[in-house]
Each structure stands twice: as structure tokens, then as C-alpha cells.
DOZATI-282779 format. One line per field, with one value per atom (N, C-alpha, C, O, CB): residue number from 1; residue in one letter; atom name; x, y negated, z negated. Coordinates in Angstrom, 1 decimal. Glycine has a CB too. Example, Ala and Ser with C-alpha at 12.3 -4.5 7.8 and 13.67 -1.06 7.14 Angstrom:
% DOZATI-282779
resi c(1/1/1/1/1/2/2/2/2/2)
resn c(A/A/A/A/A/S/S/S/S/S)
name c(N/CA/C/O/CB/N/CA/C/O/CB)
X c(13.2/12.3/13.2/14.2/11.3/12.8/13.7/12.9/13.4/14.1)
Y c(5.7/4.5/3.3/3.3/4.5/2.2/1.1/0.0/-1.1/0.6)
Z c(-7.8/-7.8/-7.8/-8.5/-9.0/-7.1/-7.1/-7.9/-8.0/-5.7)
***
This chain:
% DOZATI-282779
resi c(1/1/1/1/1/2/2/2/2/2/3/3/3/3/3/4/4/4/4/4/5/5/5/5/5/6/6/6/6/6/7/7/7/7/7/8/8/8/8/8/9/9/9/9/9/10/10/10/10/10/11/11/11/11/11/12/12/12/12/12/13/13/13/13/13/14/14/14/14/14/15/15/15/15/15/16/16/16/16/16/17/17/17/17/17/18/18/18/18/18/19/19/19/19/19/20/20/20/20/20/21/21/21/21/21/22/22/22/22/22/23/23/23/23/23/24/24/24/24/24/25/25/25/25/25/26/26/26/26/26/27/27/27/27/27/28/28/28/28/28/29/29/29/29/29/30/30/30/30/30/31/31/31/31/31/32/32/32/32/32/33/33/33/33/33/34/34/34/34/34/35/35/35/35/35/36/36/36/36/36/37/37/37/37/37/38/38/38/38/38/39/39/39/39/39/40/40/40/40/40/41/41/41/41/41/42/42/42/42/42/43/43/43/43/43/44/44/44/44/44/45/45/45/45/45/46/46/46/46/46/47/47/47/47/47/48/48/48/48/48/49/49/49/49/49/50/50/50/50/50/51/51/51/51/51/52/52/52/52/52/53/53/53/53/53/54/54/54/54/54/55/55/55/55/55/56/56/56/56/56/57/57/57/57/57/58/58/58/58/58/59/59/59/59/59/60/60/60/60/60/61/61/61/61/61/62/62/62/62/62/63/63/63/63/63/64/64/64/64/64/65/65/65/65/65/66/66/66/66/66)
resn c(M/M/M/M/M/K/K/K/K/K/I/I/I/I/I/T/T/T/T/T/K/K/K/K/K/D/D/D/D/D/M/M/M/M/M/I/I/I/I/I/I/I/I/I/I/A/A/A/A/A/E/E/E/E/E/V/V/V/V/V/L/L/L/L/L/R/R/R/R/R/L/L/L/L/L/D/D/D/D/D/P/P/P/P/P/T/T/T/T/T/T/T/T/T/T/A/A/A/A/A/Q/Q/Q/Q/Q/Y/Y/Y/Y/Y/F/F/F/F/F/L/L/L/L/L/Q/Q/Q/Q/Q/M/M/M/M/M/G/G/G/G/G/M/M/M/M/M/H/H/H/H/H/C/C/C/C/C/L/L/L/L/L/G/G/G/G/G/C/C/C/C/C/P/P/P/P/P/S/S/S/S/S/A/A/A/A/A/S/S/S/S/S/G/G/G/G/G/E/E/E/E/E/S/S/S/S/S/I/I/I/I/I/E/E/E/E/E/D/D/D/D/D/A/A/A/A/A/C/C/C/C/C/A/A/A/A/A/V/V/V/V/V/H/H/H/H/H/G/G/G/G/G/A/A/A/A/A/D/D/D/D/D/A/A/A/A/A/D/D/D/D/D/A/A/A/A/A/L/L/L/L/L/V/V/V/V/V/E/E/E/E/E/A/A/A/A/A/L/L/L/L/L/N/N/N/N/N/K/K/K/K/K/H/H/H/H/H/L/L/L/L/L/E/E/E/E/E/N/N/N/N/N/I/I/I/I/I)
name c(N/CA/C/O/CB/N/CA/C/O/CB/N/CA/C/O/CB/N/CA/C/O/CB/N/CA/C/O/CB/N/CA/C/O/CB/N/CA/C/O/CB/N/CA/C/O/CB/N/CA/C/O/CB/N/CA/C/O/CB/N/CA/C/O/CB/N/CA/C/O/CB/N/CA/C/O/CB/N/CA/C/O/CB/N/CA/C/O/CB/N/CA/C/O/CB/N/CA/C/O/CB/N/CA/C/O/CB/N/CA/C/O/CB/N/CA/C/O/CB/N/CA/C/O/CB/N/CA/C/O/CB/N/CA/C/O/CB/N/CA/C/O/CB/N/CA/C/O/CB/N/CA/C/O/CB/N/CA/C/O/CB/N/CA/C/O/CB/N/CA/C/O/CB/N/CA/C/O/CB/N/CA/C/O/CB/N/CA/C/O/CB/N/CA/C/O/CB/N/CA/C/O/CB/N/CA/C/O/CB/N/CA/C/O/CB/N/CA/C/O/CB/N/CA/C/O/CB/N/CA/C/O/CB/N/CA/C/O/CB/N/CA/C/O/CB/N/CA/C/O/CB/N/CA/C/O/CB/N/CA/C/O/CB/N/CA/C/O/CB/N/CA/C/O/CB/N/CA/C/O/CB/N/CA/C/O/CB/N/CA/C/O/CB/N/CA/C/O/CB/N/CA/C/O/CB/N/CA/C/O/CB/N/CA/C/O/CB/N/CA/C/O/CB/N/CA/C/O/CB/N/CA/C/O/CB/N/CA/C/O/CB/N/CA/C/O/CB/N/CA/C/O/CB/N/CA/C/O/CB/N/CA/C/O/CB/N/CA/C/O/CB/N/CA/C/O/CB/N/CA/C/O/CB/N/CA/C/O/CB/N/CA/C/O/CB)
X c(107.6/108.2/107.7/106.8/107.8/108.4/108.0/107.6/108.3/109.2/106.1/105.8/106.9/107.6/104.4/107.1/107.8/106.8/106.2/109.6/106.7/106.2/106.6/105.9/106.2/107.9/108.2/108.2/108.8/109.5/107.4/106.9/105.7/104.6/106.6/105.8/104.5/103.5/103.6/104.8/102.1/100.7/100.6/100.4/98.8/100.7/100.3/101.3/100.9/100.3/102.5/103.8/103.1/103.2/105.5/102.4/101.7/100.8/100.9/101.1/99.6/98.8/99.0/98.2/98.2/100.2/100.5/101.1/101.5/101.4/101.5/102.2/100.9/101.0/103.1/99.9/98.7/97.7/97.7/98.7/96.7/95.3/94.4/93.7/94.7/94.3/93.4/94.0/93.3/93.3/95.4/95.3/94.6/94.6/96.8/94.0/93.0/92.4/92.6/91.7/91.8/90.8/91.5/90.7/90.7/92.7/93.3/93.6/94.3/94.5/93.6/93.5/92.5/92.5/94.1/91.2/90.2/89.7/89.0/89.7/89.9/90.0/90.5/90.0/90.8/91.2/92.0/91.3/91.6/93.9/90.5/89.7/90.0/89.4/90.1/91.5/91.9/90.9/91.2/93.6/89.8/88.9/89.7/88.7/87.2/90.4/90.8/92.2/93.2/90.8/91.8/93.3/94.2/95.4/92.9/93.3/93.7/94.3/94.8/92.6/94.2/94.4/95.8/96.3/94.0/96.5/98.0/98.7/99.9/98.2/98.1/98.7/99.4/100.5/97.6/98.3/98.8/99.7/100.3/98.4/99.9/101.1/102.6/103.7/100.6/102.5/103.8/103.9/104.9/104.2/102.7/102.5/103.0/102.5/100.8/104.0/104.2/103.3/102.6/105.6/103.4/102.7/102.3/101.2/103.1/103.7/103.8/103.1/102.2/105.3/103.4/102.5/101.3/100.9/102.4/100.6/98.9/98.7/98.1/98.1/99.0/98.9/98.8/97.8/100.1/99.8/99.9/98.8/98.2/101.5/98.4/97.2/96.1/95.2/97.0/95.8/94.4/94.3/93.3/94.3/95.2/95.2/95.4/94.8/93.8/96.2/96.2/97.4/98.4/96.2/97.5/98.7/99.7/99.5/98.2/100.6/101.4/102.3/102.7/102.8/102.4/102.9/101.8/102.0/104.0/100.6/99.6/99.2/99.0/98.3/99.1/98.7/99.7/99.4/99.4/101.2/102.0/101.9/101.8/103.6/101.9/101.8/100.4/100.7/101.6/99.1/98.3/98.5/98.2/97.9/99.0/99.6/100.4/100.0/100.4/101.4/102.4/101.6/101.6/103.4/100.8/100.3/99.1/98.6/100.0/98.5/97.6/98.5/98.3/97.1/99.6/100.3/100.8/101.1/101.2/101.0/101.6/100.6/101.0/102.4/99.1/98.5/97.6/96.6/97.6/98.1/97.6/98.4/98.5/97.6)
Y c(-103.3/-102.7/-103.8/-104.5/-101.2/-104.1/-105.1/-104.0/-103.0/-106.3/-104.3/-103.8/-104.3/-105.3/-104.3/-103.1/-103.7/-102.9/-101.9/-103.4/-103.9/-103.2/-101.6/-100.9/-104.1/-101.3/-100.0/-99.0/-97.9/-100.0/-99.5/-98.4/-97.5/-98.0/-99.2/-96.3/-95.4/-95.6/-95.8/-94.0/-95.6/-96.2/-95.3/-95.7/-96.3/-93.7/-92.9/-93.3/-93.2/-91.3/-93.7/-94.5/-95.8/-96.0/-95.3/-96.4/-97.6/-97.2/-97.5/-98.6/-96.3/-95.7/-94.9/-94.6/-95.2/-94.6/-93.7/-94.5/-94.2/-92.4/-95.7/-96.8/-97.4/-97.4/-98.2/-97.8/-98.3/-97.9/-98.6/-99.6/-96.9/-97.0/-97.9/-97.8/-96.4/-99.1/-100.3/-100.7/-101.2/-101.6/-100.5/-101.5/-100.9/-101.5/-101.9/-99.5/-99.0/-100.4/-100.7/-98.2/-100.9/-102.1/-102.8/-103.1/-103.4/-103.0/-103.8/-102.9/-103.5/-104.7/-101.7/-101.0/-100.6/-100.1/-100.2/-100.6/-100.5/-101.6/-101.2/-100.5/-102.7/-104.0/-103.9/-104.8/-104.8/-103.2/-103.8/-102.4/-102.4/-104.0/-101.7/-100.7/-99.2/-98.2/-101.1/-99.3/-98.0/-97.0/-97.1/-98.0/-96.2/-95.6/-94.2/-93.4/-95.8/-93.8/-92.5/-92.3/-91.7/-91.9/-92.8/-92.9/-91.6/-91.7/-93.5/-90.5/-89.4/-88.3/-87.3/-89.0/-88.6/-88.1/-87.9/-88.4/-88.8/-87.1/-87.0/-88.3/-88.4/-86.1/-88.9/-90.2/-91.0/-91.4/-91.1/-91.3/-91.7/-91.3/-92.1/-92.0/-90.5/-90.0/-90.1/-90.1/-88.0/-90.1/-90.5/-91.8/-92.0/-89.6/-92.7/-93.6/-94.9/-95.1/-93.5/-95.6/-97.0/-98.0/-97.9/-97.6/-99.2/-99.8/-100.7/-100.9/-100.3/-101.2/-101.8/-100.8/-101.2/-102.3/-99.7/-98.5/-98.9/-99.3/-97.2/-98.6/-98.4/-99.8/-100.0/-97.9/-100.9/-102.1/-102.3/-102.9/-102.9/-101.9/-102.0/-101.0/-101.5/-101.8/-100.0/-99.0/-99.6/-99.4/-97.8/-100.6/-100.9/-102.5/-103.2/-100.8/-102.7/-104.4/-105.6/-106.7/-104.7/-105.3/-105.9/-106.8/-106.5/-104.9/-107.7/-108.6/-107.9/-108.4/-110.2/-107.0/-106.1/-107.4/-107.1/-104.9/-108.2/-109.2/-109.9/-110.3/-110.3/-110.3/-110.7/-109.6/-109.7/-111.3/-108.6/-107.1/-107.2/-107.4/-105.3/-107.0/-106.7/-108.1/-108.2/-106.2/-109.1/-110.4/-110.2/-110.3/-112.0/-110.0/-109.4/-108.8/-109.3/-108.9/-107.4/-106.3/-106.8/-106.8/-105.4/-107.2/-107.9/-108.7/-108.3/-108.9/-110.0/-110.8/-110.2/-110.8/-112.1/-109.1/-108.1/-107.6/-107.8/-106.8/-106.9/-106.3/-107.2/-106.9/-105.6/-108.2/-109.4/-109.7/-110.2/-110.9/-109.7/-110.3/-108.9/-109.1/-111.2/-108.1/-106.5/-106.4/-105.5/-105.0)
Z c(-122.9/-121.7/-120.7/-121.1/-121.3/-119.2/-118.2/-117.2/-116.8/-117.8/-116.8/-115.5/-114.5/-114.7/-115.0/-113.1/-111.8/-111.0/-111.3/-111.5/-109.8/-108.9/-108.2/-107.5/-108.2/-108.7/-108.3/-109.4/-109.5/-107.6/-110.3/-111.2/-110.9/-110.4/-112.5/-111.1/-110.8/-111.6/-112.8/-110.8/-110.6/-111.9/-112.9/-114.0/-111.2/-112.5/-113.7/-114.8/-115.9/-113.4/-114.6/-115.7/-116.5/-117.7/-114.6/-115.7/-116.4/-117.2/-118.4/-115.7/-116.7/-117.4/-118.6/-119.4/-116.8/-118.5/-120.1/-120.8/-121.9/-120.3/-120.3/-121.4/-122.1/-123.4/-120.5/-121.6/-122.1/-121.4/-120.4/-122.3/-121.3/-120.5/-120.1/-119.1/-121.0/-121.4/-120.6/-119.4/-118.5/-121.4/-119.1/-117.7/-116.7/-115.6/-117.1/-116.8/-115.8/-114.9/-113.7/-116.7/-116.0/-115.7/-114.3/-113.4/-117.1/-114.1/-113.1/-112.3/-111.5/-113.5/-111.8/-110.6/-110.2/-109.1/-110.6/-111.0/-110.9/-109.8/-108.9/-112.1/-110.0/-109.7/-108.4/-107.8/-110.5/-107.6/-107.0/-105.6/-104.4/-107.7/-106.2/-105.3/-105.4/-105.0/-103.8/-106.5/-106.7/-107.8/-109.0/-107.2/-107.6/-108.5/-108.3/-108.3/-108.0/-108.3/-108.4/-109.1/-108.7/-107.0/-110.1/-111.0/-111.4/-111.7/-112.4/-111.2/-111.8/-110.8/-111.2/-112.6/-109.1/-108.2/-108.4/-109.4/-107.2/-107.4/-107.0/-106.6/-106.8/-105.7/-106.3/-105.6/-106.6/-106.6/-104.8/-107.9/-108.6/-109.3/-109.9/-109.0/-109.4/-110.4/-109.4/-109.9/-111.0/-108.0/-107.3/-106.6/-106.0/-106.3/-106.6/-105.6/-106.8/-107.9/-104.9/-106.0/-106.9/-106.6/-105.6/-106.8/-107.6/-107.8/-106.4/-105.9/-108.8/-105.9/-104.7/-103.6/-103.0/-104.5/-103.3/-102.5/-102.2/-101.2/-103.2/-103.5/-103.5/-103.2/-102.1/-105.1/-103.8/-103.3/-101.6/-101.0/-103.9/-100.9/-99.7/-99.1/-98.1/-99.3/-99.3/-98.9/-99.0/-98.1/-99.6/-100.3/-100.8/-100.2/-100.4/-102.6/-99.6/-99.2/-100.4/-100.2/-98.5/-101.5/-102.7/-102.9/-102.3/-103.6/-103.5/-103.6/-104.7/-105.8/-104.0/-104.5/-105.7/-106.6/-107.6/-104.9/-106.3/-107.5/-108.0/-109.2/-106.9/-107.4/-108.7/-109.6/-110.8/-108.2/-109.0/-109.9/-111.4/-112.6/-108.8/-110.7/-111.8/-112.8/-114.0/-111.2/-112.1/-113.1/-114.2/-115.4/-112.0/-113.7/-114.4/-115.5/-116.6/-113.9/-115.3/-116.1/-117.2/-118.4/-115.4/-116.7/-117.7/-118.7/-119.9/-116.8/-118.5/-119.6/-120.1/-121.1/-119.2/-119.5/-120.5/-121.8/-123.0/-119.5/-121.1/-121.9/-123.0/-124.2/-121.2/-122.6/-123.9/-124.5/-125.6/-123.4/-124.3/-124.9/-126.3/-127.0/-123.7/-126.3/-127.0/-127.7/-128.5/-126.2)
***
């Protein structure tokens, strides 16, 4: 499965919990909060001042290497 910016964070975490490290690196420390269950990667990056394209690229690279 390929990660996209419009995917919900919780969906990505269910797909592979080891992706949590990438969200933590961008400053999203409350991965179990309601926002993670309804917020897209793109929306979360906007709130946290992170680059959504870079995060998606890192997530997809991570998933290719597991």
C-alpha cells in the first residue's frame, strides 16, 4: 500500500505501527488523540508546520524497507 497525504494518520498507524516514529519526529506526540483518528497527514502537517510531501516520502520509503 502506498501512503498518500489524504490518508488519516490512524489508518497509517494501523497499517504499520512502526511509522509512529515519523509522526513523533514532526512533533505529533499524541498519536492516540481524536485528531489522529480524523486528521489527514496533510492537515496534521499544516498544523505542525511540517512538510507533508517529505513525510509521505519518508513513510513510503520506510514501508518499502520493512
